[in-house]
BAFIVO-391374 format. One record per residue (C-alpha): residue in one letter; x, y, z. Coordinates in steps of 0.2 Angstrom, whole numbers, plus 2048, in hexadecimal, padded with zeros to 3 digits. Layout:
<vonus>
AXYZ ...
</vonus>
This chain:
<vonus>
M738575611 A726571610 S71C560612 L70B55A60B S70154B60F R6FD53F600 S6EB5455FE A6F15585FF L6FE5545F2 I6F254C5E6 E6E555A5E9 A6F25675E4 L6F655E5D4 A6E355A5D0 G6DF56C5D3 G6EC5725C7 R6F75795D4 P7075705D2 D71157F5D9 D70A57B5EA L71756D5EA R7265795E9 G7315765F8 V7295665FC A736559602 E7375475FC N73453A609 S73152860D W721528602 L7255365F5 D7325365E7 F7335445DA K7395405C8 R73E54E5BC S7385455AD P7305355A7 Y73A5245A8 D743521598 L73D50F593 A747510583 S75650E58E E75A4FF599 K76050B5A6 G74F5135A6 K7465025A8 F7514FE5B7 E74E50F5BF L73B50D5BE C73C4FC5C5 K7485005D4 D73D50F5D8 V72D5065D8 A7354F75E2 A73C5035EF F72A5095F3 A7224F85F2 N72F4F15FF A72B4FF60B H71A50660E G71550B5FC G71751D5F5 L7155295E7 L72152C5D8 V71D53D5D1 L7245405BF G7265515B9 V72D5595C9 E73F55D5CB A74755C5DD E7575625E3 K7615625F4 K7655745F9 S775577603 N76B57B613 Q75F56D611 A76155A615 L754554609 E7505575F7 V7415625F4 A7375675E5 T73E5755DC G7385755CA F72B56E5BF G72C5655AE P71A55E5A9 F71A555599 P70E54F58B Q70653E58F H70E535580 R71F537589 A71A52A596 D71251A590 V70A5135A0 V706502598 K719500594 Y71D5055A6 V7124F75AD D7194EB5A0 T72A4EF5A6 L7264ED5B8 N71D4DD5B5 E72C4D65AC Y73A4DB5B8 L7324DB5CA R72E4CC5D4 P7224CB5DB R7174D65D1 V7134E75D9 A7024F05D9 V7055015D0 S6F750E5CB H6FA51E5C2 H6F152F5BF W6F553E5B3 Y6F354F5BA H6F155E5AE D6FC56E5B1 P6F157C5AA G6FE5895AE R70C5815A3 S70157A595 T700583585 A6F2584578 E6FD57856E T70256C57C D6FA56558B L706561599 Y7045555A7 Y70C54E5B7 L70C53B5B9 V70A5335CA L70D5215CD E70651A5DD V70F50B5E3 E7064FF5EF P7114F65FD V7124E35FB P70C4D8609 E7184D4616 L7184C2611 S71D4C65FF R72B4D3604 Y7384D65FC V7354DB5EA L7444D75DF V7494E05CF R74F4D05C6 K75C4D95BB M76A4E55BF I7714F35B5 N7844F15B1 D7914FF5AE K78C50059C G77A5045A0 R7734F359B L7684E75A4 A7724D85AA E76F4C85B4 G76E4CC5C6 L7614D25D3 A75F4E25DD V7544E55ED S7514F85EE V7495005FE R743511603 H74E519610 G747529615 D746534605 R7535295FC T7525195F2 V76050D5F7 Y7654FB5F4 M7654EE601 P7774E8605 S77C4D85FE E77F4D060F D76C4D4614 V7664CC603 Y7714BD606 Q7694BB618 L7574BD612 I75A4B0605 N7614A4611 E7534A761E G7464A5610 L74E49460B R74E48E61D A73C49361F R73748B60F D73F47A614 A73747B626 A72647F61F P71947261D A71746B60B G70C477600 V70F48760A R715496600 A7144A8600 P7044B05FA E7034B65E8 Y6F44C15E4 E6F74BF5D2 Q6F14AD5D4 W6DF4B55D3 H6E34B95C0 D6D34C25B9 E6C64BB5C6 P6C44CC5D0 D6C14D65C0 E6B54C85BA A6AC4C95CA L6A94DC5C8 D6A34D95B6 E6974CC5BC L6904D65CA E68E4E55BE Q6854DB5B1 R6794D25BE Q6744E35C4 D6734EB5B3 W6804F95B7 E68A4F85A7 E68550A5A3 T6845115B5 P6925195C0 V69650C5CD L6A250B5DC F6A84F95E0 W6B04F25F0 Q6B94E25EF S6C44D65FA F6CE4C65F7 P6DB4BC600 A6ED4BA5FA Q6E84AA5F0 P6D84A05EE P6D54945FD S6D54825F9 Q6C447F601 V6B3488601 L6B349860C P6AF49161D G69D495623 L69849B612 H686494613 S684492626 H67649A62F D68249F63D G6904A3630 I6914AF621 K67F4AB61A G6774AF62B A6814BF62D L67D4C561C R66B4C161E N66A4CA62F Q6774D862E D67D4E263D V67C4F3634 L68250463B R67050B639 D660503635 S65B510629 G66D513623 F67650F613 N67C4FD613 F67B4EC60B A66D4E5616 D6624D7610 S6524E0616 T6464D8609 G64D4C6609 R6574C85F9 L6664BD5FE Q6694B05F0 T6754A25ED L67D4A55DC S68B49B5D5 S68D4935E5 G6904A35EE L6854B05F6 F67D4C05EE I6724CE5F4 G66D4DA5E7 R6624EA5E7 T6614F65D8 S66D5025E1 R6794F75E9 A67F4E45EA V68B4D95F3 A6914C85EE V69C4BB5F7 R6A44AD5ED P6A949C5F4 D6BB4A05F1 G6BA4AF5FD L6BA4BC5EF M6AD4CA5F5 T6A64D85EA A69A4E55EE G6944F45E4 A6895045E5 V68350F5D7 A6895225D7 T6775295D4 P66A5315DF D6645205E3 M67451C5ED L6845255EE C67D5365E8 W66E5355F3 G6665455FA V6735515F2 N66F5615E8 H67355C5D6 L67956A5CC A67A5635BA P68555E5B1 V68D5585C1 Q68754A5CD R68D54C5DE I69253E5EA N68B53E5FC A69A53D607 H68F535615 V68852860A V699522602 T6A1522614 E69351861B M69250C60D T6A550A60D L6A5506620 E6974FA61F Y6A04F0611 F6B04EE61C R6A54EA62B L6A04DB621 A6B14D7618 D6BC4D9627 K6B14D1634 L6A84C462A I6B34BF61C V6C54C361E P6C84B962E R6C24A9626 V6D14A761A P6E24A8622 G6F04B461B P6F04C5614 W6E14CC60A R6DF4DB5FE H6D14E75FD R6CD4F15ED I6C24FF5E7 V6BD5015D5 V6B45105CE R6AC50F5BD R6A451C5B2 F6A652B5BE G6AB5365AF G6A253B59F E69554859C Q68E5475AE P69E5445B9 R69C53F5CB A6A354C5D7 L6A854C5E9 G6AB55B5F5 P6B355D606 G6A955C616 A697555616 G69355E606 L68055A606 Q67C56B5FF G68657A5F7 F68D5815E8 A6935765DA S6A557E5DB D6A85765EC A6A85645E5 A6B555E5D9 P6B15525CA A6B95415C9 S6CA5435C0 E6C85325B8 G6B95285B2 T6C05185B9 W6CB5155C9 D6D25055D0 Q6DC5055E0 T6E14F65EB W6EA4F55FC V6EF4E7609 A6E04E4615 N6E34EB626 G6D54E062E D6CE4EF638 Q6BE4F562F E6C0507635 R6D250862E D6CE4FF61E A6BF50A61B Y6CB51961C K6D7511610 A6C850F603 L6C2521606 E6D4528605 R6D65205F4 F6C45255EE Y6C75375F4 T6D75385EA L6CD5355DA F6C55465DD G6D454F5E3 V6CC5515F4 D6D454F605 V6CC54060E A6D054961E T6C155561A N6B554761C P6AC54A62D D6AB537631 V6BE53562F E6CA53763E G6DC53463B D6DE524631 R6CD51C634 V6BA51F631 V6B2521643 E6A4514644 E69B51D653 R69952D649 L69052463B R68551A648 A68052B650 K67953363F 
</vonus>
């Protein structure tokens, strides 16, 4: 019985090596599904919702569709035994998301990716595996409910279910525990001051995406490959972000940034570019920018060109290679600002986010293991998608949140983040970057 890390599993699929999964056991973050969910049936809709809710109620996880798992007589866990990749038209991801949004409360962040199986595809039909990555819900929003039950006729009926991940299995919370949670929640609500409620990230509506678009337009990046970082609290605060325009607060800290290296890769305002725009703060250079809104929404971006993220790397056309040191240092510098300067000013949980735009096309961006400053084109993998959007609950520790961001960024290329020389365990080591 084998095991793989998340990054190694994704790397195997992205590299066209699904057979590396044979013998891998399901676990608390991994569930194999032989075939796509059948959304034409109500039972299929329920199965999708309860599986996603189970991971969201735990620590998140991956649903890998197209891999069959069985429990052998000499094994305690189900392990991957067969492969059934399928054409993309058999799984309408938009309908998956619509179904989850309809039947889960609160909503759950789910991203997806298709992985091609070259060995099982034919000249007539390309076959793929679909991976659904489920983010855990914040502690204050737990537990996710499936707001319909499946009856003995396979139909959705009135009721609710709370599914949880228990080891390698998805189980249901006993009715007695659900009853106790409801009662405790009602008592807490009655005891809480007026106006206090659980955070709801969806209250932001489209503002985070609009902030990305606004920064992109202001910087004239609409046709340029860009990596964005973003942070926002559970819900917009009722007042202006404390210390936003104070010389000993956010404005002063942005104007005089405590960077890792004076000649390093960062968002420092070395030429007096700090501006007040739309009542917030903005620093913009051609290659990178950062903006902080009065409601706490923070957005930064850096171009994936030789001017920034591809700086100093051998460029072997038609591939543009990402400099691992630069993307690591920029990522840590962002979270040194976000986690130390912005997040503590608004109580409650926050979410961090990375967004990639235009990393595909005729000149895709590529990333290799290790430092990767020089070398052959073959040791760097191109981005598997042109766009990439990942979020997670903020840890508040800049080294760990930088790792979370890089872990998701590396997954886009099918590269193990552990190969990054500035990563140790589950964090980016600040002292290593200071010493460069």
